[in-house]
C-alpha positions as CSV (number, residue, x, y, z in Angstrom):
1,M,-19.2,27.2,13.6
2,R,-20.6,26.1,10.2
3,I,-18.1,23.6,8.7
4,A,-18.0,21.9,5.4
5,M,-15.9,18.8,4.6
6,I,-14.6,17.9,1.1
7,G,-12.3,15.2,-0.3
8,H,-13.8,11.9,1.1
9,K,-15.8,9.4,-0.9
10,R,-18.8,9.4,1.3
11,I,-19.7,8.9,4.9
12,P,-20.7,6.6,6.5
13,S,-18.2,4.4,4.8
14,R,-15.0,2.3,5.3
15,E,-13.7,2.7,1.7
16,G,-10.4,4.3,3.0
17,G,-8.9,6.1,6.0
18,V,-10.1,9.4,4.9
19,E,-13.7,8.4,5.1
20,I,-13.0,7.2,8.7
21,V,-11.4,10.4,9.7
22,V,-14.0,12.6,8.2
23,E,-16.7,10.5,9.9
24,E,-15.1,10.8,13.3
25,L,-14.3,14.6,13.0
26,S,-17.8,15.6,11.7
27,T,-19.9,13.5,14.1
28,R,-18.0,14.6,17.1
29,M,-18.1,18.2,16.1
30,V,-21.8,18.0,15.6
31,A,-22.0,16.6,19.1
32,L,-20.2,19.7,20.5
33,G,-22.9,21.9,18.8
34,H,-21.3,22.8,15.5
35,E,-23.0,22.5,12.1
36,V,-21.3,20.1,9.8
37,T,-21.9,19.4,6.1
38,C,-20.1,16.6,4.3
39,Y,-20.0,16.7,0.4
40,N,-20.2,13.0,-0.5
41,R,-19.4,11.6,-4.0
42,S,-22.5,10.3,-5.9
43,G,-20.5,7.4,-7.8
44,H,-20.4,3.9,-6.8
45,H,-18.6,2.2,-3.9
46,V,-15.0,1.6,-5.0
47,N,-15.4,-2.1,-4.0
48,G,-18.5,-2.8,-6.1
49,K,-22.0,-1.7,-6.6
50,E,-23.1,-4.4,-4.1
51,Y,-21.8,-2.2,-1.3
52,D,-23.6,0.9,-2.5
53,S,-26.1,2.1,0.2
54,E,-29.1,4.3,-0.1
55,K,-28.4,8.0,-0.3
56,I,-29.2,9.8,2.9
57,T,-29.3,13.5,3.7
58,E,-28.2,13.2,7.3
59,Y,-26.1,11.0,9.5
60,K,-25.8,11.4,13.3
61,G,-26.6,15.1,12.8
62,V,-24.2,15.7,10.0
63,R,-25.8,17.1,6.8
64,L,-24.9,15.0,3.8
65,K,-25.0,16.6,0.2
66,N,-24.2,14.4,-2.8
67,V,-22.4,16.1,-5.6
68,W,-22.3,15.1,-9.2
69,T,-19.3,12.7,-9.9
70,I,-17.8,11.0,-13.0
71,N,-17.5,7.5,-11.7
72,A,-14.1,6.7,-13.4
73,K,-10.5,6.2,-12.2
74,G,-8.7,9.5,-11.7
75,L,-11.8,11.6,-12.4
76,A,-14.2,10.6,-9.5
77,A,-12.1,12.7,-6.8
78,M,-11.7,15.5,-9.3
79,T,-15.1,16.1,-10.3
80,A,-16.5,15.6,-6.9
81,S,-14.1,18.1,-5.4
82,F,-14.7,20.5,-8.0
83,F,-18.6,20.5,-7.6
84,G,-18.2,20.5,-3.8
85,A,-15.9,23.4,-3.8
86,F,-18.2,25.3,-6.0
87,A,-21.1,24.7,-3.6
88,C,-19.1,25.7,-0.6
89,A,-17.9,28.9,-2.3
90,F,-21.5,30.1,-2.3
91,G,-22.5,28.4,0.9
92,K,-22.7,30.0,4.4
93,Y,-19.7,28.3,5.9
94,D,-17.0,29.6,8.5
95,V,-14.6,26.8,7.6
96,I,-14.1,24.6,4.6
97,H,-12.0,21.4,5.4
98,F,-10.3,19.8,2.4
99,H,-9.1,16.2,3.0
100,A,-6.3,14.7,0.8
101,E,-4.0,16.3,-1.8
102,G,-6.0,15.8,-5.0
103,P,-9.1,17.6,-3.8
104,C,-7.1,20.5,-2.6
105,A,-6.6,21.5,-6.3
106,M,-10.0,23.1,-5.9
107,L,-9.2,24.9,-2.6
108,W,-8.5,28.2,-4.4
109,L,-12.1,28.4,-5.4
110,P,-13.8,29.0,-2.1
111,K,-10.6,31.1,-1.1
112,L,-11.6,33.3,-4.1
113,F,-14.8,34.1,-2.1
114,G,-13.0,34.8,1.1
115,K,-13.7,31.5,2.9
116,K,-11.3,30.1,5.5
117,C,-9.9,26.8,4.1
118,I,-8.1,24.0,6.1
119,A,-6.3,21.2,4.4
120,T,-5.5,17.8,5.8
121,I,-2.7,16.0,3.9
122,H,-3.4,12.2,4.6
123,G,-0.3,11.3,2.7
124,L,1.9,12.2,-0.3
125,D,-0.6,10.7,-2.6
126,H,1.3,11.5,-5.8
127,Q,3.8,8.8,-4.8
128,R,1.2,6.1,-5.0
129,A,2.0,3.6,-7.7
130,K,-1.6,3.1,-8.9
131,W,-1.8,6.7,-10.5
132,G,-0.9,7.4,-14.1
133,R,1.0,10.5,-15.2
134,F,-2.2,12.8,-15.5
135,A,-3.6,11.8,-12.2
136,R,-0.1,12.3,-10.5
137,S,0.2,15.7,-12.0
138,Y,-3.2,16.7,-10.8
139,I,-2.4,15.5,-7.3
140,M,0.8,17.5,-7.3
141,L,-1.4,20.5,-8.3
142,G,-3.4,19.9,-5.2
143,E,-0.4,19.8,-3.0
144,K,0.9,23.0,-4.3
145,C,-2.5,24.8,-4.0
146,A,-2.7,23.6,-0.4
147,A,0.8,25.0,0.3
148,K,0.0,28.3,-1.3
149,Y,-3.6,29.0,-0.4
150,A,-4.7,27.0,2.6
151,D,-5.1,29.0,5.9
152,E,-3.8,26.0,7.8
153,I,-2.4,22.6,6.8
154,I,-2.7,19.6,9.0
155,V,-0.3,16.7,8.6
156,L,-0.4,13.2,10.0
157,S,3.2,12.5,10.4
158,K,6.5,14.3,11.1
159,N,7.9,12.9,7.9
160,V,5.3,14.8,5.8
161,Q,5.7,17.9,8.1
162,E,9.4,18.0,7.1
163,Y,8.5,17.5,3.4
164,F,6.2,20.6,3.3
165,K,8.8,22.7,5.3
166,Q,11.8,21.6,2.9
167,T,9.7,21.6,-0.4
168,Y,7.5,24.8,0.1
169,G,8.9,26.5,3.2
170,R,5.3,26.1,4.6
171,D,4.8,25.4,8.3
172,T,2.2,22.9,9.1
173,V,0.3,21.5,12.2
174,F,0.8,17.9,13.3
175,I,-2.6,16.4,14.4
176,P,-2.5,12.6,14.1
177,N,-5.5,10.4,13.5
178,G,-7.3,8.7,16.4
179,V,-8.7,5.3,17.4
180,N,-11.7,4.1,19.5
181,R,-11.3,1.4,22.1
182,P,-13.2,-1.6,20.7
183,Q,-15.0,-4.6,22.2
184,L,-13.3,-7.8,21.4
185,V,-15.7,-10.5,19.8
186,E,-15.5,-14.2,19.3
187,A,-14.9,-15.9,16.1
188,Q,-18.4,-16.8,14.4
189,L,-18.6,-15.5,10.9
190,I,-15.1,-16.1,10.1
191,L,-15.2,-19.7,11.5
192,E,-18.3,-20.2,9.3
193,Q,-17.0,-18.7,6.1
194,Y,-13.2,-19.4,6.3
195,G,-12.7,-21.8,9.1
196,L,-10.7,-19.3,11.1
197,K,-10.2,-19.7,14.8
198,K,-8.6,-17.4,17.4
199,D,-4.9,-17.1,16.8
200,D,-5.2,-19.2,13.8
201,Y,-3.9,-16.6,11.3
202,F,-1.7,-13.6,10.4
203,L,-3.8,-10.8,9.3
204,Y,-3.4,-7.9,6.6
205,L,-6.6,-5.7,6.7
206,A,-6.3,-2.6,4.5
207,R,-6.8,-1.6,0.9
208,I,-5.3,-3.7,-1.7
209,V,-2.9,-1.3,-3.4
210,P,0.8,-1.6,-4.5
211,E,2.3,0.7,-2.0
212,K,1.1,-1.6,0.9
213,G,3.9,-4.1,0.3
214,L,1.6,-7.1,-0.3
215,R,4.0,-8.7,-2.8
216,Y,6.6,-8.9,-0.1
217,L,4.3,-10.2,2.4
218,I,3.0,-13.1,0.1
219,E,6.6,-14.0,-0.9
220,A,7.9,-14.0,2.7
221,Y,4.9,-16.0,4.1
222,K,5.0,-18.7,1.4
223,D,8.5,-19.4,2.5
224,V,7.6,-19.9,6.2
225,K,6.6,-23.4,7.5
226,T,3.5,-22.9,9.6
227,N,0.0,-24.1,9.8
228,K,-1.2,-20.5,10.6
229,K,-3.0,-19.0,7.7
230,L,-2.4,-15.5,6.1
231,V,-5.7,-13.6,5.7
232,I,-5.6,-10.7,3.2
233,A,-8.7,-8.6,3.9
234,G,-9.6,-5.6,2.0
235,G,-11.1,-4.2,-1.3
236,S,-9.1,-3.0,-4.4
237,S,-9.1,0.9,-4.9
238,D,-8.9,1.2,-8.7
239,T,-6.4,-1.7,-8.6
240,E,-8.2,-4.7,-9.8
241,V,-5.2,-5.9,-12.1
242,F,-2.9,-5.7,-9.0
243,L,-5.3,-7.8,-7.0
244,R,-5.4,-10.5,-9.7
245,E,-1.6,-10.4,-9.7
246,L,-1.6,-11.1,-6.0
247,K,-4.0,-13.9,-6.3
248,A,-1.9,-15.6,-9.0
249,M,1.1,-15.3,-6.6
250,A,-0.9,-17.1,-3.9
251,K,-2.7,-19.7,-5.9
252,D,-0.4,-22.6,-5.0
253,D,-0.8,-21.9,-1.2
254,E,-4.0,-23.0,0.3
255,R,-3.0,-21.2,3.6
256,I,-3.6,-17.7,1.9
257,I,-7.1,-16.4,2.0
258,F,-8.5,-13.4,0.3
259,T,-11.7,-12.2,1.9
260,G,-12.4,-9.0,-0.3
261,F,-13.7,-5.9,1.4
262,V,-14.9,-6.3,4.9
263,Q,-16.9,-4.3,7.4
264,G,-19.1,-4.6,10.3
265,Q,-19.0,-7.8,12.4
266,M,-16.6,-9.6,9.9
267,L,-14.1,-6.7,10.4
268,E,-14.4,-6.8,14.1
269,E,-13.9,-10.6,14.3
270,L,-10.8,-10.5,12.1
271,Y,-9.2,-8.0,14.2
272,S,-10.3,-9.6,17.5
273,N,-8.9,-13.1,16.8
274,A,-5.8,-12.5,14.8
275,Y,-2.6,-14.0,16.0
276,T,-0.5,-11.1,14.5
277,Y,-1.3,-8.1,12.3
278,V,1.1,-7.2,9.4
279,L,1.5,-4.0,7.6
280,P,4.4,-4.1,5.2
281,S,4.0,-0.7,3.5
282,D,6.4,1.2,1.3
283,L,4.2,4.3,1.7
284,E,1.7,5.5,4.2
285,G,0.0,8.8,5.4
286,M,-1.0,7.7,8.8
287,P,-2.3,4.0,8.9
288,L,-5.6,3.9,10.6
289,S,-5.7,0.1,10.0
290,L,-2.6,-0.1,12.1
291,L,-4.1,2.0,14.9
292,E,-7.1,-0.3,14.8
293,A,-5.2,-3.4,14.9
294,M,-3.3,-2.2,18.0
295,S,-6.5,-1.0,19.7
296,Y,-7.7,-4.7,19.6
297,G,-4.5,-5.5,21.4
298,N,-2.9,-7.2,18.5
299,C,0.9,-7.9,18.1
300,C,2.0,-6.1,14.8
301,I,4.7,-6.3,12.3
302,V,5.4,-3.2,10.4
303,S,7.9,-1.9,7.8
304,D,10.4,0.7,9.2
305,I,8.9,3.7,7.3
306,P,8.6,6.7,9.7
307,E,4.7,6.9,9.2
308,C,4.6,3.3,10.8
309,T,7.5,3.6,13.4
310,E,6.2,7.0,14.7
311,V,2.9,5.2,15.6
312,V,4.2,1.9,17.0
313,E,7.3,3.3,18.9
314,D,8.7,0.1,20.7
315,K,5.4,-1.6,20.8
316,A,5.6,-3.6,17.6
317,V,8.1,-5.6,15.6
318,V,9.7,-3.7,12.8
319,F,11.4,-5.0,9.6
320,E,13.4,-3.3,6.9
321,K,11.0,-1.9,4.1
322,S,10.7,-4.0,1.1
323,N,13.2,-6.7,2.5
324,I,11.5,-10.0,2.0
325,K,14.2,-12.0,3.9
326,D,13.9,-9.7,7.1
327,L,10.1,-9.9,6.9
328,K,10.3,-13.7,6.8
329,E,12.6,-13.6,9.8
330,K,10.3,-11.5,11.7
331,I,7.2,-13.8,11.0
332,I,9.2,-16.8,12.1
333,L,10.3,-15.0,15.4
334,L,6.7,-14.4,16.2
335,L,5.8,-18.0,15.7
336,K,7.0,-18.3,19.2
337,E,3.9,-17.4,21.3
338,E,5.7,-15.8,24.2
339,N,7.1,-13.1,21.7
340,V,3.6,-12.4,20.5
341,C,2.2,-12.1,24.0
342,R,4.9,-9.5,25.1
343,Y,3.7,-7.1,22.4
344,K,0.0,-7.8,22.7
345,H,0.0,-6.8,26.4
346,S,1.5,-3.3,25.7
347,A,-0.2,-2.3,22.4
348,L,-3.9,-1.7,23.5
349,S,-3.4,0.8,26.5
350,Y,-0.7,2.6,24.7
351,I,-2.4,3.3,21.4
352,C,-5.8,4.2,22.8
353,E,-4.3,6.7,25.2
354,K,-1.9,8.4,22.8
355,Y,-4.4,8.7,19.8
356,N,-7.6,10.0,21.4
357,W,-10.3,11.1,19.0
358,D,-11.9,13.6,21.5
359,R,-8.5,15.4,22.0
360,I,-7.9,15.4,18.2
361,V,-11.2,17.0,17.6
362,I,-10.5,19.8,20.1
363,D,-7.2,20.4,18.5
364,T,-8.8,20.6,15.1
365,L,-11.5,23.1,16.2
366,S,-8.8,25.2,17.8
367,L,-7.0,25.4,14.6
368,Y,-10.2,26.5,12.8
369,T,-10.5,29.5,15.1
370,N,-6.8,30.6,14.5
371,R,-6.5,34.0,12.9
């Protein structure tokens, strides 16, 4: 098949979960003999120009096309998806796969030209606190376009599946994200740059956005008596003001370390050597960072939202969403090493077996060929 992907920022990239999903799907589909083209944004990396990489036209057999983008909050996704959808409408593609709600606002355009269009809803993005009224309205338009025009809709959680059924009467297909089994690495870079050793820190590693619950985490942690540090790793995503607010909250506690955006060896070392991983989110699609943390054999603390509890089942510690007192108590509980070890042993095999990328790609390709 000839397949196009739209809605991500760019691949290869770790700017967000959507980018990881698009890369995994497209490279594996190419390996199976399909032709895949990904429409990358031409704007800057959301975490700063220093992360911009040279524009390339191919990656692991995937064709890359850069589309014109207005590099501004709320406009980047809109302009990139419009010009990507316009190109796809006239391109020779069997399937066009839209990712995320906002870009789906342009799904009607290739449908107008008789293209088969698939939409993956990575989360209910209109609920994210960072968006203003205009952006939120545009994202809702994308959601409605997907519900009305998409040939098939993929969702990443049962909660979102129920939402589409109740709101639009629309059936969807549940295909979760996957995870790769990683190699554990020793602490080298993190020791040199931050003085971090194995089992020396609690780790948050994801985007720095309000709905991830970082305010709760910092408040809860500051009230815990421990020598273990709290590492907050990740870049802002059009949320620089929020990041400054978090740093102001943490300024009197030397145990709290902000690393900024991480990738490559630094990311691998942080996952490999964490004492416990924490994801205190109010809102998620399907948290790839949680899958990754568990694939490294980490004990995890997560909020009790369905998107997290469906992933971890009984293999992690769960606290009541936005409840700082409960989160603090769970952190204290895991200061006892025997409690951490119990969860570490069960996390790795469970998560890698349940969320297998090869199986997910086959399920997605089967959806493409449905009539």
